[in-house]
RODRENKE-581123 format. One record per residue: x, y, z of N, C-alpha, C, O in turn; residue in one letter. Coordinates in steps of 0.1 Angstrom, whole numbers. Example, Ala and Ser with C-alpha at 12.3 -4.5 7.8 and 13.67 -1.06 7.14 Angstrom:
<pts>
[[132 -57 78] [123 -45 78] [132 -33 78] [142 -33 85] A] [[128 -22 71] [137 -11 71] [129 0 79] [134 11 80] S] 
</pts>
This chain:
<pts>
[[8 -12 0] [0 0 0] [9 12 0] [19 13 7] M] [[5 22 -8] [13 35 -9] [11 43 4] [-1 45 8] I] [[22 48 9] [21 56 21] [20 71 17] [29 77 13] R] [[7 76 18] [5 90 13] [3 99 25] [0 111 22] E] [[4 94 37] [2 103 48] [-12 105 52] [-21 101 45] G] [[-14 112 63] [-27 116 68] [-29 131 70] [-19 138 73] K] [[-41 136 67] [-43 150 69] [-58 152 72] [-66 143 70] F] [[-62 163 77] [-75 166 82] [-84 172 72] [-81 173 60] G] [[-96 175 77] [-107 181 69] [-103 194 62] [-105 196 51] V] [[-97 203 70] [-93 216 65] [-83 215 54] [-84 222 44] Q] [[-73 207 56] [-63 205 45] [-69 200 32] [-67 205 21] E] [[-78 190 34] [-85 184 22] [-94 194 15] [-95 195 3] A] [[-101 201 24] [-111 211 18] [-104 222 11] [-108 225 -1] M] [[-93 228 16] [-86 239 9] [-79 234 -3] [-78 241 -13] W] [[-73 222 -3] [-66 216 -14] [-76 215 -26] [-73 219 -37] L] [[-88 210 -23] [-98 208 -33] [-103 221 -38] [-106 223 -50] T] [[-106 230 -29] [-111 244 -33] [-101 251 -42] [-106 257 -52] T] [[-89 251 -39] [-79 258 -47] [-78 251 -61] [-77 258 -71] I] [[-78 238 -61] [-77 230 -74] [-89 234 -83] [-87 235 -95] T] [[-101 235 -77] [-113 238 -85] [-113 253 -89] [-115 256 -101] I] [[-110 262 -80] [-112 276 -82] [-101 283 -91] [-103 293 -96] S] [[-90 276 -92] [-78 283 -99] [-81 285 -113] [-75 294 -119] S] [[-91 278 -119] [-93 280 -134] [-100 293 -137] [-101 297 -148] K] [[-105 300 -126] [-111 313 -129] [-101 323 -133] [-104 334 -139] V] [[-88 320 -131] [-77 330 -135] [-73 328 -150] [-64 335 -155] F] [[-79 318 -157] [-75 316 -170] [-85 321 -180] [-92 331 -178] Y] [[-87 314 -191] [-96 318 -202] [-110 314 -200] [-119 318 -207] T] [[-113 306 -189] [-127 301 -187] [-137 312 -186] [-148 310 -192] S] [[-135 323 -179] [-145 334 -178] [-148 339 -192] [-160 342 -195] P] [[-138 341 -200] [-141 346 -214] [-149 336 -222] [-158 340 -230] G] [[-146 323 -220] [-154 312 -227] [-168 312 -223] [-178 310 -230] L] [[-170 314 -209] [-184 314 -204] [-192 326 -210] [-203 324 -213] V] [[-185 337 -211] [-192 349 -217] [-196 347 -231] [-207 351 -235] V] [[-188 340 -239] [-191 337 -253] [-202 327 -254] [-209 327 -264] S] [[-205 319 -243] [-215 309 -244] [-229 314 -239] [-239 313 -245] I] [[-228 321 -227] [-241 325 -220] [-241 340 -218] [-250 345 -211] V] [[-232 348 -224] [-233 362 -223] [-229 367 -209] [-219 363 -203] G] [[-237 376 -203] [-234 382 -190] [-240 374 -178] [-242 380 -168] N] [[-244 362 -180] [-251 354 -170] [-243 343 -163] [-248 335 -156] T] [[-230 344 -166] [-221 333 -161] [-220 333 -146] [-218 322 -140] G] [[-222 344 -140] [-221 345 -125] [-232 336 -118] [-229 331 -107] W] [[-244 335 -124] [-253 325 -118] [-254 312 -125] [-260 302 -120] Y] [[-249 312 -138] [-249 299 -145] [-239 289 -137] [-242 277 -136] M] [[-228 295 -132] [-219 286 -125] [-225 280 -112] [-220 270 -107] T] [[-235 287 -106] [-242 281 -94] [-250 269 -98] [-251 260 -90] L] [[-255 269 -110] [-262 257 -115] [-252 246 -117] [-254 234 -114] I] [[-240 249 -122] [-229 239 -123] [-225 234 -110] [-223 222 -108] S] [[-224 243 -100] [-221 239 -86] [-231 229 -81] [-228 219 -74] M] [[-244 232 -83] [-255 223 -78] [-254 210 -84] [-256 199 -78] A] [[-251 209 -97] [-250 197 -104] [-238 189 -99] [-239 177 -97] T] [[-227 196 -96] [-215 189 -91] [-218 184 -77] [-213 173 -73] A] [[-226 191 -69] [-229 186 -56] [-237 173 -57] [-235 164 -49] I] [[-246 172 -67] [-254 160 -69] [-244 149 -73] [-245 137 -68] L] [[-235 152 -82] [-225 142 -86] [-216 137 -75] [-213 125 -73] G] [[-212 147 -66] [-204 143 -54] [-212 134 -44] [-207 126 -37] F] [[-225 136 -44] [-234 128 -35] [-232 113 -39] [-232 105 -31] T] [[-232 110 -52] [-230 97 -57] [-216 91 -53] [-215 80 -49] F] [[-206 100 -54] [-193 96 -49] [-193 93 -34] [-187 83 -30] I] [[-199 102 -26] [-200 100 -12] [-207 87 -8] [-203 79 0] Y] [[-218 84 -15] [-226 72 -13] [-217 59 -16] [-218 49 -9] L] [[-210 60 -27] [-201 49 -31] [-190 47 -20] [-188 36 -16] L] [[-184 58 -15] [-173 56 -5] [-179 52 8] [-173 44 16] L] [[-192 56 11] [-198 52 23] [-201 37 23] [-201 30 33] K] [[-204 32 11] [-207 17 10] [-194 9 11] [-195 -3 15] R] [[-183 15 8] [-170 8 9] [-160 16 18] [-151 22 13] F] [[-163 16 31] [-154 24 40] [-140 19 40] [-138 7 38] P] [[-131 28 43] [-116 25 44] [-110 20 30] [-100 14 30] D] [[-117 24 19] [-112 21 6] [-112 33 -3] [-121 42 -1] K] [[-102 35 -12] [-103 46 -21] [-110 41 -34] [-114 29 -35] D] [[-112 50 -43] [-121 47 -54] [-115 37 -64] [-122 30 -71] I] [[-102 36 -64] [-95 26 -73] [-98 12 -68] [-102 3 -76] I] [[-97 10 -54] [-101 -3 -49] [-115 -6 -50] [-119 -18 -52] A] [[-124 4 -49] [-138 2 -51] [-142 -2 -65] [-150 -10 -67] I] [[-135 5 -75] [-138 1 -89] [-135 -14 -91] [-142 -21 -97] F] [[-124 -19 -85] [-120 -33 -86] [-130 -42 -80] [-134 -53 -85] N] [[-136 -38 -68] [-146 -46 -61] [-159 -47 -68] [-165 -57 -69] D] [[-163 -35 -74] [-176 -35 -80] [-177 -39 -94] [-186 -46 -99] T] [[-166 -36 -102] [-166 -38 -116] [-158 -51 -120] [-159 -55 -131] M] [[-151 -56 -111] [-142 -68 -114] [-128 -63 -118] [-126 -51 -120] G] [[-119 -72 -120] [-105 -68 -122] [-103 -60 -135] [-97 -50 -135] G] [[-109 -65 -146] [-106 -59 -159] [-113 -46 -161] [-107 -36 -164] I] [[-126 -46 -158] [-134 -33 -159] [-130 -23 -149] [-129 -11 -152] M] [[-126 -28 -137] [-121 -19 -127] [-108 -12 -131] [-106 0 -129] G] [[-99 -20 -137] [-87 -15 -143] [-90 -4 -154] [-83 6 -154] F] [[-99 -7 -162] [-103 2 -173] [-108 15 -167] [-105 26 -172] I] [[-117 14 -158] [-123 26 -152] [-112 35 -145] [-112 47 -146] F] [[-103 28 -138] [-93 35 -131] [-83 42 -141] [-79 53 -139] S] [[-81 35 -152] [-72 40 -163] [-79 53 -169] [-72 62 -172] G] [[-92 52 -172] [-99 64 -178] [-98 76 -168] [-95 87 -173] I] [[-100 73 -156] [-99 84 -146] [-85 90 -145] [-84 102 -144] L] [[-75 81 -145] [-61 86 -144] [-57 94 -157] [-51 104 -155] G] [[-61 89 -168] [-57 96 -181] [-65 110 -182] [-59 120 -186] L] [[-77 110 -177] [-84 123 -176] [-77 133 -168] [-76 144 -171] Y] [[-73 129 -156] [-66 138 -147] [-52 142 -153] [-48 154 -151] L] [[-45 133 -160] [-33 137 -166] [-35 147 -177] [-28 157 -179] L] [[-46 145 -185] [-50 155 -196] [-53 168 -190] [-50 179 -196] F] [[-60 169 -179] [-64 181 -172] [-51 189 -168] [-50 201 -170] V] [[-41 181 -162] [-29 187 -157] [-21 193 -169] [-16 204 -168] A] [[-19 185 -180] [-11 191 -191] [-18 202 -198] [-12 212 -202] T] [[-31 202 -199] [-39 213 -205] [-38 226 -196] [-37 237 -202] S] [[-38 224 -183] [-37 236 -174] [-23 242 -176] [-22 254 -176] T] [[-13 234 -176] [1 240 -177] [2 247 -191] [8 258 -192] I] [[-3 241 -201] [-3 247 -215] [-10 260 -215] [-6 270 -220] S] [[-22 261 -208] [-30 273 -208] [-22 284 -199] [-22 295 -203] E] [[-16 279 -188] [-8 288 -180] [3 294 -188] [6 306 -187] F] [[10 286 -196] [21 291 -204] [16 301 -215] [22 312 -217] N] [[4 299 -221] [-1 308 -231] [-4 322 -225] [-1 332 -230] E] [[-10 322 -213] [-14 334 -206] [-2 342 -202] [-1 354 -203] V] [[8 334 -196] [20 341 -192] [27 348 -203] [33 359 -202] V] [[28 341 -215] [35 347 -226] [27 359 -232] [34 368 -237] K] [[14 359 -230] [7 371 -235] [9 383 -226] [11 394 -231] V] [[9 381 -213] [8 393 -204] [21 395 -196] [24 407 -193] Y] [[29 385 -193] [40 387 -184] [54 386 -191] [62 395 -190] V] [[56 374 -197] [69 371 -203] [68 368 -218] [69 356 -221] F] [[65 378 -226] [63 375 -240] [75 369 -248] [73 362 -258] P] [[87 372 -243] [99 368 -250] [105 355 -244] [114 350 -250] L] [[99 350 -233] [105 338 -227] [101 326 -235] [89 325 -238] T] [[110 317 -238] [106 305 -245] [96 296 -237] [97 295 -225] P] [[87 290 -244] [77 281 -237] [84 270 -230] [79 266 -219] S] [[94 265 -235] [101 253 -229] [107 257 -215] [107 248 -207] V] [[111 269 -214] [116 273 -201] [105 275 -190] [106 271 -179] L] [[94 281 -194] [83 283 -185] [77 270 -181] [75 268 -169] I] [[75 261 -190] [69 248 -187] [79 239 -179] [75 232 -170] I] [[92 240 -182] [101 232 -175] [102 237 -160] [103 228 -151] A] [[102 250 -158] [103 255 -144] [90 251 -136] [91 247 -125] L] [[79 251 -143] [66 247 -137] [67 232 -133] [63 228 -122] F] [[71 224 -143] [72 210 -141] [82 206 -130] [79 197 -122] A] [[92 214 -129] [102 211 -118] [96 214 -104] [99 207 -95] L] [[88 225 -103] [82 228 -91] [72 217 -87] [71 213 -75] G] [[64 212 -97] [55 201 -94] [62 189 -90] [58 182 -81] V] [[74 186 -96] [82 174 -92] [86 175 -77] [85 165 -70] L] [[91 187 -73] [96 189 -60] [85 186 -49] [87 179 -40] V] [[74 192 -52] [63 191 -42] [57 177 -42] [53 172 -31] L] [[57 170 -53] [52 156 -54] [61 147 -46] [57 139 -39] C] [[75 150 -47] [84 142 -39] [83 144 -24] [86 135 -17] L] [[79 156 -21] [76 159 -6] [64 151 -1] [64 148 11] L] [[55 147 -10] [44 139 -5] [31 146 -5] [30 158 -5] G] [[20 138 -5] [7 143 -5] [4 151 8] [-3 162 7] L] [[8 146 19] [6 153 32] [12 167 31] [5 177 36] E] [[24 169 26] [30 182 25] [22 191 16] [21 203 18] S] [[17 185 5] [10 193 -5] [-3 198 2] [-7 210 0] L] [[-10 190 9] [-22 194 16] [-20 205 26] [-28 214 27] A] [[-9 203 34] [-6 213 44] [-1 226 38] [-4 237 43] R] [[6 226 27] [10 238 20] [-2 245 14] [-2 257 15] F] [[-12 238 9] [-24 244 5] [-32 252 16] [-36 263 14] A] [[-32 245 27] [-39 252 39] [-31 264 43] [-37 274 47] K] [[-18 263 43] [-10 275 47] [-11 286 38] [-11 298 43] L] [[-11 284 25] [-11 295 15] [-24 301 12] [-25 311 6] S] [[-35 294 16] [-48 298 12] [-52 312 18] [-60 319 12] V] [[-47 315 30] [-51 327 36] [-45 339 29] [-52 349 27] Y] [[-33 339 24] [-27 349 16] [-34 350 3] [-36 361 -2] A] [[-38 339 -3] [-45 339 -16] [-59 346 -14] [-63 353 -23] M] [[-66 342 -4] [-79 348 -1] [-78 363 1] [-86 371 -4] L] [[-68 368 8] [-66 382 10] [-63 389 -3] [-70 399 -6] F] [[-55 384 -11] [-52 390 -24] [-64 390 -33] [-66 400 -41] G] [[-71 379 -33] [-83 378 -42] [-94 388 -38] [-99 395 -47] F] [[-97 389 -25] [-107 399 -20] [-102 413 -23] [-110 422 -26] I] [[-89 416 -21] [-83 429 -23] [-86 434 -37] [-90 445 -40] L] [[-83 425 -47] [-85 428 -61] [-100 431 -64] [-103 441 -71] I] [[-109 423 -59] [-123 425 -61] [-128 439 -55] [-135 446 -61] L] [[-123 442 -43] [-127 454 -37] [-121 467 -44] [-128 477 -46] L] [[-108 466 -48] [-102 477 -54] [-108 480 -68] [-106 491 -74] L] [[-114 469 -74] [-119 471 -88] [-133 477 -88] [-140 478 -98] G] [[-139 480 -76] [-153 485 -75] [-155 497 -84] [-166 498 -90] I] [[-145 506 -85] [-148 518 -93] [-150 515 -108] [-154 524 -116] H] [[-147 503 -113] [-149 500 -127] [-162 492 -129] [-165 489 -140] N] [[-169 490 -118] [-182 482 -119] [-193 490 -125] [-195 502 -121] Y] [[-201 485 -133] [-213 491 -139] [-225 481 -139] [-224 471 -146] D] [[-235 484 -130] [-246 475 -128] [-254 472 -141] [-260 462 -143] I] [[-253 482 -150] [-261 481 -163] [-255 470 -172] [-262 465 -181] N] [[-243 465 -169] [-237 455 -177] [-243 441 -174] [-240 431 -181] R] [[-251 440 -164] [-257 427 -160] [-270 425 -168] [-277 414 -166] L] [[-275 434 -176] [-287 433 -183] [-284 431 -198] [-275 436 -203] F] [[-293 423 -205] [-305 416 -200] [-301 405 -190] [-291 397 -192] P] [[-309 403 -180] [-306 395 -169] [-306 380 -172] [-299 372 -166] I] [[-313 376 -183] [-313 362 -188] [-304 360 -199] [-304 349 -205] L] [[-296 369 -203] [-285 367 -213] [-291 362 -226] [-300 368 -232] G] [[-286 350 -230] [-291 344 -243] [-303 335 -241] [-306 328 -251] Y] [[-309 335 -230] [-320 327 -227] [-317 317 -216] [-306 311 -215] G] [[-328 314 -207] [-326 306 -196] [-323 291 -200] [-316 284 -193] F] [[-329 287 -211] [-327 273 -215] [-312 271 -218] [-307 260 -215] D] [[-305 280 -224] [-291 279 -227] [-283 279 -214] [-273 272 -213] K] [[-287 288 -205] [-280 289 -192] [-281 276 -185] [-271 271 -179] I] [[-293 270 -185] [-295 257 -177] [-287 246 -183] [-280 239 -176] L] [[-287 244 -196] [-280 233 -203] [-265 235 -201] [-258 226 -197] V] [[-260 248 -203] [-246 250 -201] [-242 248 -187] [-231 243 -184] S] [[-250 252 -177] [-247 251 -163] [-245 236 -159] [-236 233 -152] G] [[-254 227 -164] [-253 213 -161] [-241 207 -168] [-233 200 -161] V] [[-238 210 -180] [-227 205 -188] [-214 209 -181] [-204 201 -180] V] [[-213 222 -178] [-200 228 -172] [-198 225 -157] [-190 231 -151] R] [[-206 215 -152] [-203 210 -139] [-189 203 -139] [-184 201 -128] S] [[-184 201 -151] [-170 195 -151] [-160 205 -145] [-149 200 -141] S] [[-164 218 -144] [-154 227 -138] [-152 224 -123] [-142 228 -117] S] [[-161 216 -117] [-159 212 -103] [-155 197 -102] [-156 191 -91] Y] [[-152 191 -113] [-149 177 -113] [-137 173 -105] [-135 161 -101] G] [[-128 183 -102] [-116 179 -94] [-119 175 -80] [-110 171 -73] E] [[-132 176 -76] [-136 171 -63] [-133 156 -62] [-133 150 -51] V] [[-131 149 -73] [-128 135 -73] [-115 131 -66] [-113 120 -62] I] [[-106 141 -64] [-94 138 -57] [-96 134 -43] [-88 127 -38] I] [[-107 138 -37] [-110 133 -24] [-113 118 -24] [-110 111 -14] L] [[-119 113 -34] [-121 98 -35] [-108 91 -38] [-106 79 -33] A] [[-99 97 -46] [-86 90 -48] [-78 90 -36] [-71 80 -33] V] [[-79 100 -27] [-71 101 -15] [-79 97 -3] [-76 102 8] F] [[-90 89 -5] [-99 86 6] [-92 80 18] [-96 83 30] A] [[-82 72 16] [-76 65 28] [-67 74 36] [-62 71 47] T] [[-64 86 30] [-56 96 38] [-64 105 47] [-58 112 55] S] [[-77 104 46] [-86 112 55] [-91 102 66] [-92 90 64] L] [[-96 108 77] [-101 100 88] [-115 97 87] [-123 102 95] Q] [[-119 89 77] [-132 84 76] [-141 91 65] [-137 102 61] G] [[-152 85 62] [-161 90 51] [-167 103 56] [-170 111 47] V] [[-170 104 69] [-176 116 73] [-168 129 70] [-173 139 67] H] [[-155 127 72] [-145 138 69] [-145 141 53] [-145 153 49] H] [[-146 131 45] [-147 133 31] [-160 140 27] [-159 149 19] I] [[-171 136 33] [-184 143 31] [-183 158 34] [-187 166 26] K] [[-177 161 46] [-176 175 50] [-167 183 41] [-170 194 37] K] [[-155 177 38] [-146 184 29] [-151 186 15] [-149 196 9] A] [[-158 176 10] [-164 177 -4] [-174 187 -6] [-173 196 -14] G] [[-185 187 3] [-195 196 2] [-191 210 4] [-195 220 -2] Y] [[-182 212 15] [-177 225 18] [-169 231 7] [-171 243 3] T] [[-160 223 1] [-151 228 -9] [-159 232 -22] [-156 242 -29] S] [[-170 224 -25] [-178 227 -37] [-186 240 -35] [-187 249 -44] L] [[-191 243 -23] [-198 255 -20] [-189 267 -20] [-192 277 -26] I] [[-178 266 -14] [-168 277 -14] [-163 280 -28] [-162 292 -32] I] [[-160 270 -35] [-155 272 -49] [-166 278 -58] [-163 287 -65] S] [[-178 273 -56] [-189 279 -64] [-192 293 -61] [-194 301 -71] G] [[-191 297 -49] [-194 311 -45] [-182 320 -50] [-184 331 -55] L] [[-170 315 -48] [-158 323 -53] [-158 325 -68] [-155 336 -73] S] [[-161 314 -75] [-162 315 -90] [-173 325 -94] [-171 333 -103] I] [[-184 323 -87] [-196 332 -90] [-193 347 -88] [-196 355 -96] S] [[-186 350 -77] [-183 364 -74] [-173 369 -84] [-173 380 -88] V] [[-163 360 -88] [-153 364 -98] [-160 368 -111] [-157 378 -117] S] [[-169 359 -116] [-176 361 -128] [-185 373 -127] [-186 381 -137] L] [[-191 376 -116] [-199 388 -114] [-191 400 -115] [-195 410 -122] L] [[-179 400 -109] [-170 412 -110] [-166 414 -124] [-165 425 -129] A] [[-163 403 -131] [-159 404 -145] [-170 410 -154] [-168 418 -162] F] [[-183 405 -152] [-194 410 -159] [-197 425 -156] [-201 432 -165] N] [[-194 429 -144] [-196 443 -140] [-185 452 -146] [-187 464 -148] L] [[-174 446 -149] [-162 454 -153] [-162 456 -168] [-157 466 -173] S] [[-167 446 -176] [-166 446 -191] [-179 443 -197] [-186 434 -192] F] [[-183 450 -208] [-195 445 -215] [-192 431 -221] [-181 428 -224] P] [[-203 423 -222] [-201 409 -226] [-194 408 -240] [-187 398 -242] Y] [[-197 418 -249] [-191 416 -262] [-176 419 -262] [-169 416 -272] Y] [[-171 426 -252] [-157 428 -250] [-151 417 -242] [-139 412 -244] I] [[-158 412 -231] [-153 402 -222] [-149 389 -229] [-140 382 -225] G] [[-157 385 -239] [-154 373 -246] [-141 373 -254] [-137 362 -258] Q] [[-135 384 -256] [-123 385 -263] [-110 386 -254] [-99 386 -259] E] [[-112 387 -241] [-101 389 -232] [-95 375 -228] [-103 366 -225] I] [[-82 374 -229] [-76 361 -226] [-76 358 -211] [-79 346 -208] V] [[-72 367 -203] [-71 365 -188] [-79 376 -181] [-74 386 -178] A] [[-92 374 -180] [-101 385 -174] [-97 390 -161] [-97 402 -159] P] [[-93 381 -151] [-89 386 -138] [-77 395 -139] [-76 405 -131] M] [[-67 391 -147] [-55 399 -148] [-59 413 -154] [-54 423 -150] Y] [[-68 413 -164] [-72 426 -170] [-79 434 -160] [-78 447 -160] Q] [[-87 428 -151] [-94 436 -141] [-84 442 -131] [-85 454 -128] M] [[-74 435 -128] [-63 440 -119] [-56 451 -125] [-52 461 -118] A] [[-53 450 -138] [-45 461 -145] [-53 474 -146] [-47 485 -148] S] [[-66 474 -145] [-74 486 -146] [-76 493 -133] [-81 505 -132] L] [[-71 487 -122] [-72 494 -109] [-63 506 -108] [-51 504 -110] I] [[-68 517 -105] [-60 530 -105] [-67 540 -95] [-78 545 -99] D] [[-61 542 -84] [-66 552 -74] [-56 563 -73] [-55 569 -62] Y] [[-49 567 -83] [-39 578 -82] [-25 572 -80] [-22 561 -84] G] [[-17 581 -76] [-2 578 -75] [1 566 -66] [10 558 -70] R] [[-6 564 -56] [-2 554 -45] [-9 541 -47] [-4 531 -41] F] [[-19 540 -54] [-26 527 -56] [-29 525 -71] [-39 529 -76] I] [[-19 519 -77] [-21 515 -91] [-11 504 -94] [-2 501 -87] Q] [[-13 497 -106] [-4 486 -110] [-3 475 -99] [7 472 -94] R] [[-15 470 -96] [-16 460 -85] [-15 446 -91] [-18 436 -84] V] [[-11 445 -104] [-10 432 -110] [-1 422 -102] [-4 410 -103] E] [[9 426 -96] [17 417 -88] [9 409 -78] [13 397 -75] P] [[-1 415 -72] [-9 408 -62] [-17 397 -70] [-18 385 -65] V] [[-22 400 -82] [-28 390 -90] [-19 378 -93] [-22 367 -93] F] [[-7 382 -98] [3 372 -102] [7 363 -91] [9 351 -93] L] [[7 368 -79] [11 360 -67] [0 349 -65] [3 337 -64] F] [[-13 353 -64] [-23 343 -62] [-25 334 -74] [-29 322 -72] I] [[-23 339 -86] [-24 331 -98] [-13 320 -99] [-17 309 -101] W] [[-1 324 -97] [10 314 -98] [8 304 -87] [10 292 -89] F] [[5 308 -75] [5 299 -63] [-7 289 -65] [-5 277 -63] L] [[-19 294 -69] [-30 286 -70] [-28 276 -82] [-32 264 -81] S] [[-22 281 -93] [-20 272 -104] [-10 261 -101] [-12 249 -104] S] [[0 264 -93] [10 254 -89] [4 244 -80] [6 232 -82] F] [[-4 248 -70] [-11 238 -62] [-21 229 -69] [-22 217 -67] I] [[-29 236 -78] [-39 229 -85] [-33 218 -95] [-38 206 -94] A] [[-23 222 -102] [-17 212 -111] [-10 201 -104] [-11 189 -107] V] [[-3 204 -93] [3 194 -85] [-7 184 -79] [-4 172 -79] T] [[-18 189 -74] [-28 181 -68] [-34 171 -78] [-35 159 -75] G] [[-37 176 -90] [-43 167 -101] [-33 158 -106] [-36 146 -108] V] [[-20 162 -108] [-10 153 -113] [-7 142 -102] [-5 131 -106] F] [[-6 146 -90] [-3 136 -79] [-14 125 -79] [-12 114 -77] Y] [[-27 130 -82] [-38 120 -83] [-35 110 -94] [-37 98 -92] C] [[-31 115 -106] [-28 106 -117] [-17 96 -113] [-18 84 -115] F] [[-6 100 -107] [5 91 -103] [0 81 -92] [3 70 -93] V] [[-8 86 -83] [-14 77 -73] [-22 66 -79] [-21 54 -75] S] [[-31 70 -89] [-39 60 -95] [-31 50 -103] [-34 38 -102] I] [[-21 55 -110] [-12 46 -117] [-5 35 -108] [-5 23 -111] Y] [[0 40 -97] [7 31 -87] [-3 21 -82] [1 9 -80] C] [[-15 25 -79] [-25 16 -73] [-30 6 -83] [-33 -6 -80] K] [[-31 10 -96] [-35 1 -107] [-25 -10 -108] [-29 -22 -110] M] [[-12 -7 -107] [-1 -17 -110] [5 -22 -97] [16 -28 -97] F] [[-1 -18 -85] [4 -23 -72] [19 -19 -70] [27 -27 -66] R] [[22 -7 -73] [36 -2 -71] [36 5 -57] [28 14 -54] I] [[46 1 -49] [47 6 -35] [54 20 -34] [50 28 -27] Q] [[65 21 -42] [73 33 -41] [69 43 -52] [71 40 -64] D] [[64 54 -48] [58 63 -58] [68 72 -64] [66 78 -75] I] [[79 74 -57] [89 84 -62] [95 82 -76] [96 91 -84] R] [[99 70 -79] [104 68 -93] [93 70 -103] [96 75 -114] P] [[81 67 -100] [70 69 -110] [67 84 -111] [64 89 -122] I] [[69 92 -100] [67 107 -101] [77 112 -111] [74 121 -119] V] [[90 108 -110] [100 114 -119] [97 111 -134] [98 120 -142] I] [[94 99 -137] [90 95 -150] [78 102 -155] [77 106 -167] G] [[68 104 -146] [55 110 -150] [57 125 -153] [50 130 -161] S] [[66 131 -146] [68 146 -148] [73 148 -162] [70 158 -168] V] [[81 139 -167] [86 140 -181] [74 139 -191] [74 147 -200] I] [[65 130 -188] [52 129 -196] [44 142 -195] [39 147 -205] I] [[43 147 -183] [36 160 -180] [43 171 -188] [35 179 -195] L] [[56 172 -188] [63 183 -196] [61 181 -211] [58 191 -218] F] [[62 169 -216] [60 166 -230] [46 169 -234] [44 175 -245] A] [[36 165 -227] [22 168 -230] [19 183 -231] [12 187 -240] G] [[24 190 -221] [22 205 -221] [29 211 -233] [23 221 -238] A] [[41 207 -236] [48 213 -247] [41 210 -260] [41 219 -269] M] [[36 198 -262] [29 195 -274] [17 204 -276] [15 209 -287] I] [[9 206 -266] [-3 215 -267] [1 229 -269] [-6 237 -276] Q] [[12 233 -262] [17 247 -264] [21 251 -278] [20 262 -282] S] [[26 241 -285] [31 243 -298] [20 243 -309] [22 247 -320] N] [[8 239 -305] [-3 240 -314] [-14 247 -305] [-24 240 -301] I] [[-13 260 -304] [-21 268 -295] [-36 266 -297] [-44 266 -287] G] [[-41 265 -310] [-55 264 -312] [-60 251 -306] [-71 251 -300] V] [[-52 240 -307] [-56 228 -302] [-57 229 -286] [-66 223 -280] T] [[-48 236 -280] [-48 238 -266] [-60 244 -261] [-66 240 -251] A] [[-65 255 -268] [-78 261 -264] [-90 252 -266] [-99 252 -259] S] [[-89 244 -277] [-100 235 -279] [-100 224 -269] [-111 219 -265] L] [[-88 220 -264] [-88 210 -253] [-95 215 -241] [-102 207 -234] N] [[-93 228 -237] [-99 233 -225] [-114 233 -227] [-122 230 -218] I] [[-119 237 -239] [-134 236 -242] [-139 222 -241] [-150 220 -236] Q] [[-131 212 -246] [-136 198 -245] [-136 193 -231] [-145 186 -228] N] [[-127 198 -223] [-127 194 -209] [-140 199 -202] [-146 192 -195] I] [[-143 212 -205] [-155 218 -199] [-168 211 -204] [-178 211 -197] R] [[-167 207 -217] [-179 201 -223] [-182 187 -219] [-193 183 -216] Q] [[-171 179 -218] [-173 164 -216] [-166 160 -203] [-166 148 -200] Y] [[-159 169 -196] [-151 165 -184] [-159 160 -172] [-153 156 -163] G] [[-172 161 -173] [-180 157 -161] [-182 141 -161] [-186 136 -151] W] [[-179 135 -172] [-181 120 -173] [-172 112 -164] [-177 104 -156] I] [[-159 114 -165] [-150 106 -156] [-152 108 -141] [-153 98 -134] P] [[-153 120 -136] [-154 122 -122] [-168 119 -116] [-169 115 -104] P] [[-178 120 -124] [-192 118 -118] [-199 106 -123] [-206 99 -116] F] [[-198 103 -136] [-205 92 -142] [-199 78 -138] [-206 68 -135] I] [[-186 77 -139] [-179 65 -135] [-182 60 -121] [-186 49 -119] L] [[-181 69 -111] [-185 65 -97] [-200 61 -97] [-204 52 -89] P] [[-209 68 -104] [-223 65 -104] [-225 51 -110] [-233 43 -104] L] [[-219 47 -121] [-220 34 -126] [-215 23 -116] [-221 13 -114] I] [[-204 26 -109] [-198 17 -99] [-208 16 -88] [-209 5 -82] S] [[-214 27 -83] [-224 26 -73] [-236 17 -76] [-240 9 -68] L] [[-241 19 -88] [-253 11 -93] [-249 -3 -93] [-257 -12 -89] V] [[-238 -7 -100] [-234 -21 -101] [-231 -27 -87] [-235 -38 -85] I] [[-224 -19 -79] [-221 -24 -65] [-234 -27 -57] [-235 -37 -50] G] [[-244 -19 -59] [-257 -21 -52] [-264 -33 -58] [-270 -41 -50] T] [[-264 -34 -71] [-271 -46 -77] [-264 -59 -74] [-271 -69 -72] L] [[-251 -59 -73] [-243 -71 -69] [-242 -73 -54] [-236 -82 -49] R] [[-248 -63 -47] [-248 -64 -32] [-234 -65 -26] [-231 -73 -17] K] [[-225 -56 -32] [-212 -55 -26] [-211 -43 -16] [-219 -33 -17] R] [[-202 -44 -7] [-200 -33 3] [-207 -36 16] [-212 -48 18] G] [[-207 -27 25] [-212 -29 39] [-226 -32 39] [-231 -38 49] V] [[-234 -27 29] [-248 -30 29] [-252 -45 28] [-262 -49 32] K] [[-242 -52 22] [-245 -67 20] [-241 -75 32] [-244 -87 33] S] [[-235 -69 42] [-230 -76 54] [-242 -78 63] [-250 -68 66] C] [[-244 -90 68] [-256 -93 76] [-254 -92 90] [-264 -94 97] G] 
</pts>
């Protein structure tokens, strides 16, 4: 069994929250505006509610198989071959999310911060940081997330408050955007934005019981949903929807517009701090999930050699996507469109089959 350490509810909650919420600093807000206009701030609440429903299935599955992670549960409910396939799909999905996030990070950095820096250097430094934190272990990652979240929250709230002078309430109208039917469908589909909550199921044995997983999962989804909603609301208030859909990094653009005279201007470094830190934690959390799943699938006890080899794959995947930028942006859209299937549908199938086959604690007499 892999020794991944133990950590509490707060560490798990903040790690999951940062992993989910970090995508608001990228192109996602602009994509949301292009799909539903100026209604993304409450469309994401529909996505959050859908994700909460999906996590309920995950929780019920873990409750039926206490003291087991989702990889072991797949094997118990689906059998060896299908359990292996389900675990592989989930692992590859998480790897794809990690490489796409690094590629998107590289594109935004080159547009706004380091336009002349080669992509290979940016991605290599990012991958090196992921490698170091992965070698320190899951417990260190979770505690680092809890330690850094307070500074990140302070910077995030500061940017939102300082940007008030750019807000215009008239930009929220028409209140239904392109129509409520489009908002509802998009909200359900884009529940994939909260799919990273599956990391709690992968690391289930590192938490002290299913009750802690339940608390961490629901709390992180609610906090993430509210923070993303507030971010999108501020974005919609700052830019007309026909301009917002053209902006590459909306939160950075909002920070660059803050100007209160000589002493309060150019606050982008605050944004860069929370952006870099949240991206680093988010990618490391998702990538460590992939490595953990791989080791559990092949019953590998020492995770460190696998981490080193997997970081090379992470680097190569991010470089490939960065060299074909259009494909990289399409990958992000595909993740948002279909990314709800691995984290929510696979556990649901496992729960249904486990119930029908009377596997788990419910079958004990």
